N, C-alpha and C positions, 0 to 999 in steps of 0.2 A: 611370414615376412612382415616387417613393420610397414604400414601404409604411410607414405609421406604426405605432408600437408600440401594442398594445392595453393599456388600463389594467389593472393588476393589482389584483384585489379583495382578496386575502389575501396577506400577506407572511409569510415565516418569518424568524426572527431567530436568529443564531448569536453566541455569545460567543467572540471570537478571543482565545485565551489567549496573548497576546504579552507575557509577563511579563518585565520587564527587571530586572537587578541588576548594578550596576557594582562592588560591594564584595564581593570573594571571601570575606570573613569572614561575610557574610550569606547564603551560598549555601543552607544548610539552611533558614534562615528563609524565604528567597524561594521555595524549592520548596514549603514548607508553605503559604505564602500563595497560591501558584498553585493548589494542590490545593483550598484553601478556595474560591477563585473558581469552580473547576469545579463543586464541590458546590452553591454558591450559584446558579450558572446554571441547574442543573436545578430547584432549589427555586423559583426565580423564574419558571419557565415558558419559558426560552429553548429553542429547538428543537434546537440543536446546540452543541457545544464544538469549536472548531477549534484546531489546534496548528501551530506553525511550527518551522523548523529553522535555527539559527544557532550558530556555534561560536567559542570562544576569547575572547570579549569580555564575556559576560553579557548580550548584547542579548536573547537568549531564555534565561531563567534555568535552565530544565531541560535545555537542550542537546539531548538525544536525544528526539525527539517520539514515537518508537515505544514506548520503555520508559515514558515518562510517560503516554501515552495508555492504556497497559495499566493503570497505577495508577488513572487516572480511570475506566476501564471497571469496575474492581472497586468503585468508590465511588459509582457512578451506576447507574440502571436504564433510563432513558428517552432521554436526549439522544443525538443522533447524534454520532459521533466523526470529525471531519474533519481532513485534513492540508492545510495551505495555507502552505507545501507541503513535501513530502519533496524534498530536493535530490537529484535522481535521479543526478547525477554522482558522488555520494558513497556509493552503494549498489550492490551487485551485484543485478541484477534477480531472480535466483532466490532469494537470501537475503531480499530484500524481499517476494517472493511468499509465502514461508513465514511471515515475521513478520506480515504483514497478514492472512493466512489464519487464523493462530492468534488474533489479536486479533478478527477477525470472528466466530470461534466463541465466544471468551470473552464478547464483548458481545452475542451472539445477533443478529448482522447489522446492527450500527449503524455500520459503517465506511464512510467516504468517502475516497478516495485522490486527492489533488491532487499533481501533479508539475510541475516547471518545467525549462526548457532550461538555465538557468545565467545568472548576471548578473555583469557586470564590477564592479558595486558591491561585492559580497562576494567578489571574486576571491581575496583573501587566505585565505579559508576553504578553497577548493579547493587552494590551495598547501599548506595545512597537512596535507592528506590525500594529497599527492604527485600531484595531478592539476591540471587547469586548467578555468576556466569555458569556454574555447574547446573543449576536449575534451568537456566535458559537453554543449555545444550540438550537437556532431557526433554524439554517441552517443544522443541522446534518442529518435529514432525506433526504433532497434533495441532500446533498453532497454525501451521500452513494449511493443514486439512480444513480446519475450522474457518480460516480466512477465505479460502476458495469456496467453501460451502456457503458462507455468508454472502459472498459476491453473486453466486449463481443460483441459489436454491430458495424456493418458497417453503413455508411451513417447516422451518428448521427445528429439528430436535437432535441435540448432540449430547451424548453422555460418555465423556471420555475420562481419562485419568486426571486431567488438570482442569477441564472446564465442563460444566453441565449447564446447558442453555437450551431454551426453546423460545421461538419468536416467529411471527408471520413471514417477514421478509425485511431485508435491508433496503432502505430508501434513503437517497435516490439509488437506483440501479447504476452500475458502471456504464459509462458512455461506450467504452470498447466492449465488444462481445466476443467471447462470453465474459471476459474480465481483462484488466490490464495485464501485460506480460509480467510474470513472476520469476525472479532470478534468485539463485542462492550464491552467495559469495563463497568461493572455494580457493584454498591455498594448497592443500595436499592432494597427491595423486589419488588417495583413497576417497576423499570427498568428491573429486571430479568424476571418478568412475561411478560412484553411487548415484550422482545426478544424471550421468549419461545413461545408466541403466533404465532410469525412469523417463528419459527424454526431456529432462528439465534444462532450462536455460541457466547459464553460469556467468558470474562475474569473476574473471581470472585475476590472480595476483601472483605472477611468477617472478623469480629473481633474476632471470636472464633471458635473452632471446632463445637460447638453446633449450632452456627449461620450458619456455612458452611453446616451442615446437613439440616437445615431449608431451606436455599437457594437452595440447590440441589434438595430437595424434591419438592419445589415450582416449580422449572424449569421442573422437570419430570412431575409432575401432570398437569401443565399448558399445556405442549406440548401434553400430552395424551388427555386432554379435548378439545384441539384445533383441534383434528382429526389426529394427527400423530400416526403411529403405534409404538409398543414397540421397534422394531428393529431400527427404525429411531431415536427414543429418546435415546437409549443406544449408538448408533453411534455418535450422537451429543455430548452426555456427555463425551464420550471417547476422543473427540477432545478439550474439554474445559480445561482451566487452572486456577489455583488459585495462587495469589501472596502472598509470605511471605518474610519478612526480616529474614535472618538466619545467625548466626555467631557461629562457632564451635571452641572450644579449648579443650585441654586435660581435663580441669576441669571447672566446672561452675564458680568458682571464677575467674579463669584466663580469661574466656570468657567475663564476665561482666567488669572486670578491663580494658580489652583491647578495648572493643566495646563502652561502655556507655559514657565515656568522649567525644570521637569524635562525637558520634551521637548527644549528647546534644549541643555540640559546633555548629555543622551544623544546628541543629534545631533552635537554638537561632538566628543565622544569618538570616535564612530564615524568621523567624517571624518579625524581624526588617525590612527586605526588604519589606515584605507584608505591614507592617504598614506604611512605608515611600512611597511606590510606587503604591499601589493599588488605583484604582479610588475611589473617595469619596463615591460613592453609593455602593461600595462593602464592606461588613463587614469583618474585619480581623478575623481569627479563634480565638477561646477562648484559653487562656493560658492552657498549659497542664502540669500536674505534672511531675517532673523530672523522667526520666526512672528508675533511681536507686531506687526511692521511689515506683514506680509501681511494680518492681520486688520484693522489700521488702514485699509488701502486697499480692503478688501472685494474682493480679487482673485479673480475667479471661477475662475481656473485652480487654485486651492488649495481648492476646496470639497470635496475628498476628505478633509479633516480637519474634522470637525464638533465644534465646541466651543461650548457655550452652554446656554441654559435649556431646560426641557422644551418650551415653546412654540416656540422656534427649532428644536429638534430635530424636532418634528412637521412644521413647514413644510419643512425640508430633506428629510426622508424622504418627504414627500408629493410633492416634485419628482421624487425618484428613482422612486417608485411610478408616477407619471404618465409617466415616461420608459420604463416597461416593466420596471423592475428587479423581479424576483420575490422574491429572498431577499437578506438583508444579513448579512454577518459583520462584527461590530463589535468593535473592541478598545479597552479603556479604558487600555491601557498601564500595567498594574501595575508599580510600581517607578518610573515617571515621576511618579506621584502616590503617596500613602501607601495602604496596604492599606485603611484605613477610608474614604478618599476614593474609591478605586476601587469598593469595594462599594456606597457610597452612589450613585455614578453608575449602577451596574448596576440598583439598586433603582428609582431615578427613571425610568430608561428603561423598565423592565418595568411599572411602575405607572402612569406618566403619559404614556407615548408609545406603547408597543407595542399597547395595546388599540385604538387608533384604526385600526390596520392589519390587524385580524383579524376 
């Protein structure tokens, strides 16, 4: 019998700093706006600020999440600093261990490290670094093994398929012991089950509240069947996060009018970039219906993009809470909307929505 998710009483909220800038002339301004969002997130009581990694298009204005997270660490005191995600195939695991250990010390133990296998959608980014999404997927298990080994072990000797290294120890050692929490971003049931079997933490990305329930139930039942006790399972789930785009305005109509045109403009640019720059053996994603049409038909498959009034946002988040979602990382897509609009959305969510879930 399927084990149903327990209702989550208290949720944590993270601001996913997915700040976009399509105009190279505005790079400096966009970076300053992203920093201001991070400071505002702490001021408004968000529990975490999350960073992403994309290159060459301005999809993520600050480009390098590790350097940018360090700047945010120096301008904040309390919020957790999470990566969703570091594109593991673009980083040497030992270098990443050193960089994250330093950031963990600078932030006094606020770092959360999320990584991913690699995606065909942004295959052109891997191409820009002389590698491929396919190679990144093949490397991920060894890359994570070496990352953890570098964080935690002295007199390291690693002779793997992709890396052969030997060194006394990574310095500085991580502030958190034995190391910062390590997450794997998972979309499919197969990848969620694989992580649950190992007792690994997950960053979820489901397409609906019902699918979120299915994924969380799968994670729980797989951990239990793999020999983990209920206390460990619940502790793990309490540390996992789920990503949602979220934009709030005073009314649903205002939210859609402000958010949808910018989102569709950015989406169209990215699809053109993928079609032009992806390697020939990578298939570009299929065309997607315009977001305004999706909202007109109330398609439940796209409830991962939450655009509406504070009342609607409370209802949508309540569905996720009742599905067992413990923590949400929400992006207002700075650059898709103006800086003023994005900050207003953050304030509305913190003042009129978040208190109902704490």
